[in-house]
C-alpha positions in Angstrom: -16.6 15.5 -4.1 -17.8 14.3 -0.8 -15.9 11.6 1.2 -17.4 10.0 4.3 -15.0 8.9 7.1 -15.7 6.7 10.1 -16.2 9.0 13.1 -12.9 8.1 14.7 -10.9 8.6 11.5 -12.7 12.0 10.9 -11.8 13.1 14.5 -8.2 12.1 14.0 -8.0 14.0 10.7 -9.5 17.1 12.3 -7.0 17.0 15.1 -4.1 16.4 12.8 -5.2 19.2 10.5 -5.5 21.6 13.5 -2.2 20.6 15.0 -0.3 20.9 11.7 -2.0 24.0 10.4 -3.3 22.3 7.3 -6.6 21.1 6.0 -8.2 17.7 5.9 -8.2 18.0 2.1 -4.4 18.5 2.1 -3.9 15.5 4.4 -6.1 13.3 2.2 -4.5 14.5 -1.0 -1.0 13.8 0.4 -2.1 10.3 1.5 -3.6 9.5 -1.9 -0.5 10.7 -3.7 1.7 8.5 -1.5 -0.5 5.5 -2.2 -0.5 6.2 -6.0 3.3 6.7 -5.9 3.7 3.3 -4.1 1.5 1.7 -6.8 3.7 3.2 -9.5 6.8 1.8 -7.9 5.1 -1.6 -7.6 4.1 -1.5 -11.3 7.6 -0.6 -12.3 9.0 -3.5 -10.3 6.6 -5.9 -11.9 7.4 -4.6 -15.4 11.2 -4.9 -14.6 10.7 -8.6 -13.6 8.4 -9.5 -16.4 11.0 -11.5 -18.3 12.3 -13.3 -15.3 11.8 -16.9 -14.3 8.4 -18.0 -13.3 7.6 -20.4 -10.5 4.1 -21.4 -9.6 2.7 -21.0 -6.1 2.5 -24.8 -5.7 6.1 -25.2 -6.7 7.2 -22.5 -4.3 5.3 -24.1 -1.4 6.9 -27.5 -2.2 10.3 -25.8 -2.4 9.8 -24.0 0.9 8.7 -27.3 2.6 11.7 -29.2 1.1 14.1 -26.5 2.4 12.6 -26.7 5.9 10.8 -23.3 6.0 7.4 -24.9 6.4 6.4 -27.8 8.6 
């Protein structure tokens, strides 16, 4: 697989890899694993709240305005 980075990002990755005695591939793999783990946490939280009460966006904005959070 080939991944293209913006020049500045690529430079930062090369420097980080050099300073941490690792590879760009390892840095990217770790970053992707972190993002996927965060997604898994978010999905679990959504599933956990699936049966909870629902409030529409419009109703929430009206509520925030009524409670003085919005001008």
